[in-house]
Backbone as a printed PyTorch tensor [residue, N CA C, xyz], in Angstrom:
tensor([[[-17.7820, 144.7290, -39.5500],
         [-18.5240, 145.0570, -40.7410],
         [-17.7000, 144.6750, -41.9510]],

        [[-18.3390, 144.0610, -42.9260],
         [-17.6740, 143.6930, -44.1730],
         [-18.2160, 144.5600, -45.2900]],

        [[-17.3180, 144.9550, -46.1700],
         [-17.7150, 145.7750, -47.3110],
         [-18.0070, 144.8950, -48.5110]],

        [[-18.9890, 145.2590, -49.2670],
         [-19.3270, 144.5470, -50.4930],
         [-18.4690, 145.0400, -51.6420]],

        [[-18.7510, 144.5140, -52.8090],
         [-18.0050, 144.9050, -54.0000],
         [-18.8260, 144.5910, -55.2370]],

        [[-18.4030, 145.1350, -56.3670],
         [-19.0440, 144.8570, -57.6590],
         [-17.9700, 144.4300, -58.6450]],

        [[-18.3750, 143.5720, -59.5880],
         [-17.4640, 143.2060, -60.6660],
         [-18.2870, 142.8350, -61.8880]],

        [[-17.6370, 142.8740, -63.0230],
         [-18.2950, 142.6500, -64.2980],
         [-18.6150, 141.1740, -64.5090]],

        [[-19.7590, 140.9070, -65.1000],
         [-20.1690, 139.5580, -65.4790],
         [-19.0860, 138.9440, -66.3590]],

        [[-18.6810, 137.7380, -66.0380],
         [-17.6640, 137.0420, -66.8190],
         [-16.2450, 137.2610, -66.3380]],

        [[-16.0400, 138.2660, -65.4950],
         [-14.7060, 138.5420, -64.9560],
         [-14.4640, 137.6710, -63.7250]],

        [[-13.2060, 137.5210, -63.3600],
         [-12.8490, 136.7730, -62.1540],
         [-13.4090, 137.5100, -60.9310]],

        [[-14.1570, 136.8010, -60.0640],
         [-14.6690, 137.4640, -58.8640],
         [-13.5160, 137.9600, -57.9820]],

        [[-13.7060, 139.0730, -57.2950],
         [-12.6760, 139.5950, -56.3960],
         [-12.3590, 138.6100, -55.2680]],

        [[-11.2260, 138.7950, -54.6530],
         [-10.7710, 137.9120, -53.5750],
         [-11.7450, 137.8800, -52.4000]],

        [[-12.5420, 138.9270, -52.2220],
         [-13.4750, 138.9760, -51.0920],
         [-14.7030, 138.0750, -51.2790]],

        [[-14.8950, 137.5330, -52.4840],
         [-16.0180, 136.6230, -52.7260],
         [-15.6520, 135.2570, -52.1520]],

        [[-16.4780, 134.7080, -51.2510],
         [-16.1620, 133.4170, -50.6380],
         [-15.9760, 132.3080, -51.6760]],

        [[-15.0120, 131.4360, -51.4200],
         [-14.6560, 130.3640, -52.3520],
         [-15.8280, 129.4400, -52.6530]],

        [[-16.6980, 129.1860, -51.6690],
         [-17.8090, 128.2660, -51.9030],
         [-18.8830, 128.8420, -52.8260]],

        [[-18.8870, 130.1570, -53.0400],
         [-19.8550, 130.7640, -53.9570],
         [-19.3380, 130.8250, -55.3910]],

        [[-18.0430, 130.7300, -55.5750],
         [-17.4490, 130.8750, -56.9060],
         [-17.9660, 129.8630, -57.9280]],

        [[-18.0700, 128.5550, -57.5940],
         [-18.6160, 127.6200, -58.5810],
         [-20.0740, 127.9090, -58.9260]],

        [[-20.8200, 128.4110, -57.9650],
         [-22.2260, 128.7410, -58.2190],
         [-22.3440, 129.9800, -59.1070]],

        [[-21.4210, 130.9140, -58.9440],
         [-21.3980, 132.0890, -59.8210],
         [-21.0640, 131.6480, -61.2430]],

        [[-20.0570, 130.7800, -61.3770],
         [-19.6620, 130.2780, -62.7030],
         [-20.8270, 129.5470, -63.3720]],

        [[-21.5770, 128.7610, -62.6080],
         [-22.7280, 128.0410, -63.1540],
         [-23.8120, 129.0150, -63.6180]],

        [[-24.0530, 130.0570, -62.8430],
         [-25.0490, 131.0610, -63.2240],
         [-24.6160, 131.7850, -64.4870]],

        [[-23.3200, 132.0830, -64.5980],
         [-22.8200, 132.7460, -65.8010],
         [-22.9450, 131.8310, -67.0140]],

        [[-22.6930, 130.5370, -66.8270],
         [-22.8400, 129.5860, -67.9300],
         [-24.2970, 129.5190, -68.3930]],

        [[-25.2250, 129.6010, -67.4510],
         [-26.6450, 129.5660, -67.7880],
         [-27.0870, 130.8290, -68.5320]],

        [[-26.3700, 131.9280, -68.3140],
         [-26.6980, 133.2110, -68.9620],
         [-25.7080, 133.5440, -70.0720]],

        [[-25.0220, 132.5310, -70.5890],
         [-23.9950, 132.7630, -71.6040],
         [-24.5510, 133.5720, -72.7730]],

        [[-23.7990, 134.5850, -73.1600],
         [-24.2050, 135.4500, -74.2600],
         [-25.1480, 136.5640, -73.8460]],

        [[-25.5790, 136.5800, -72.5900],
         [-26.5240, 137.5970, -72.1150],
         [-25.8980, 138.5550, -71.1140]],

        [[-24.6150, 138.4030, -70.8380],
         [-24.0050, 139.1350, -69.7440],
         [-23.4200, 140.4900, -70.0740]],

        [[-23.4480, 140.8840, -71.3220],
         [-22.8210, 142.1500, -71.7090],
         [-23.3840, 143.3240, -70.9060]],

        [[-22.5100, 144.0320, -70.2470],
         [-22.8960, 145.2120, -69.4820],
         [-23.4640, 144.9230, -68.1000]],

        [[-23.5800, 143.6620, -67.7290],
         [-24.1190, 143.3260, -66.4140],
         [-22.9990, 143.2420, -65.3850]],

        [[-23.3950, 143.3840, -64.1410],
         [-22.4420, 143.3350, -63.0330],
         [-23.0030, 142.5270, -61.8750]],

        [[-22.1060, 141.8890, -61.1560],
         [-22.4280, 141.1980, -59.9200],
         [-22.1900, 142.1580, -58.7540]],

        [[-22.9690, 142.0110, -57.6910],
         [-22.7820, 142.7880, -56.4800],
         [-22.7230, 141.8270, -55.2980]],

        [[-21.6770, 141.9390, -54.5030],
         [-21.5460, 141.1680, -53.2750],
         [-21.9320, 142.0690, -52.1180]],

        [[-22.8960, 141.6140, -51.3210],
         [-23.2660, 142.3190, -50.0920],
         [-23.2550, 141.3040, -48.9580]],

        [[-23.2900, 141.8010, -47.7600],
         [-23.2860, 140.9470, -46.5750],
         [-24.5210, 141.2830, -45.7570]],

        [[-25.2980, 140.2630, -45.4020],
         [-26.4840, 140.4350, -44.5820],
         [-26.3330, 139.5460, -43.3640]],

        [[-26.2330, 140.1580, -42.2150],
         [-26.0500, 139.4420, -40.9540],
         [-24.8890, 138.4560, -41.0480]],

        [[-23.8080, 138.9010, -41.6870],
         [-22.6000, 138.0950, -41.7940],
         [-22.6130, 137.0630, -42.9100]],

        [[-23.7110, 136.9700, -43.6500],
         [-23.8020, 136.0060, -44.7550],
         [-23.6040, 136.7150, -46.0810]],

        [[-22.8350, 136.0970, -46.9950],
         [-22.6260, 136.7210, -48.3060],
         [-23.8200, 136.5010, -49.2210]],

        [[-24.1610, 137.5330, -49.9580],
         [-25.2100, 137.4640, -50.9760],
         [-24.6250, 138.0820, -52.2420]],

        [[-24.7050, 137.3270, -53.3360],
         [-24.2110, 137.8090, -54.6240],
         [-25.4110, 137.9370, -55.5430]],

        [[-25.5620, 139.1110, -56.1470],
         [-26.7160, 139.3430, -57.0060],
         [-26.2840, 139.9610, -58.3250]],

        [[-26.8480, 139.4250, -59.4040],
         [-26.6170, 139.9620, -60.7360],
         [-27.6360, 141.0630, -60.9880]],

        [[-27.3080, 141.9950, -61.8710],
         [-28.1990, 143.1160, -62.1570],
         [-29.6160, 142.6800, -62.5390]],

        [[-29.7650, 141.4900, -63.1310],
         [-31.0930, 141.0390, -63.5510],
         [-31.8950, 140.3860, -62.4320]],

        [[-31.3190, 140.3380, -61.2160],
         [-32.0210, 139.7650, -60.0760],
         [-31.5920, 138.3530, -59.7240]],

        [[-30.7490, 137.7280, -60.5480],
         [-30.2230, 136.4110, -60.2080],
         [-29.4770, 136.5360, -58.8940]],

        [[-29.8070, 135.6520, -57.9560],
         [-29.2530, 135.7810, -56.6000],
         [-28.6210, 134.4700, -56.1500]],

        [[-27.4460, 134.5740, -55.5680],
         [-26.7240, 133.4180, -55.0480],
         [-26.3790, 133.7310, -53.6030]],

        [[-26.7470, 132.8080, -52.7190],
         [-26.4280, 133.0040, -51.3130],
         [-26.2750, 131.6660, -50.6280]],

        [[-25.6560, 131.6790, -49.4820],
         [-25.5360, 130.4710, -48.6760],
         [-26.8580, 130.2330, -47.9730]],

        [[-27.3090, 129.0080, -48.0110],
         [-28.5200, 128.6520, -47.2810],
         [-28.1170, 128.1430, -45.9060]],

        [[-28.7620, 128.6450, -44.8950],
         [-28.5200, 128.1710, -43.5480],
         [-29.7320, 127.3430, -43.1450]],

        [[-29.4890, 126.0840, -42.8840],
         [-30.5660, 125.1750, -42.5130],
         [-30.3290, 124.7410, -41.0780]],

        [[-31.2930, 124.9880, -40.2420],
         [-31.1900, 124.6020, -38.8390],
         [-31.8340, 123.2340, -38.6820]],

        [[-31.0130, 122.2040, -38.5010],
         [-31.5430, 120.8530, -38.4110],
         [-32.4490, 120.6740, -37.2020]],

        [[-32.3200, 121.5070, -36.2260],
         [-33.1750, 121.3970, -35.0400],
         [-34.5880, 121.8620, -35.3020]],

        [[-34.7940, 122.6680, -36.3490],
         [-36.1200, 123.1520, -36.6830],
         [-36.8390, 122.2570, -37.6700]],

        [[-36.1870, 121.2540, -38.1970],
         [-36.7610, 120.4340, -39.2580],
         [-38.0320, 119.7080, -38.8330]],

        [[-38.1370, 119.3520, -37.5700],
         [-39.2970, 118.5920, -37.1330],
         [-40.2940, 119.4120, -36.3160]],

        [[-40.0940, 120.6840, -36.2540],
         [-41.0090, 121.5230, -35.4950],
         [-42.2150, 121.9220, -36.3200]],

        [[-43.3650, 121.9130, -35.7210],
         [-44.5890, 122.3800, -36.3750],
         [-44.8790, 123.7910, -35.9100]],

        [[-45.0940, 124.6700, -36.8480],
         [-45.3970, 126.0560, -36.4990],
         [-46.8310, 126.2390, -36.7260]]])
């Protein structure tokens, strides 16, 4: 089990935030520049995958794409 964490918008993400999500967090913060006062990010784990969400609902997560399902018709 992995524990989540919270940190303030604009602050350096904690060490537990995966490195591949950090540039995406920075990009989201740049898009919300000047709007982040008092907001916080929350890192949670769902089935072993990291999900980072801002208080306003902005969500960053790893997409898992199964190449074997790409040609299947449901």
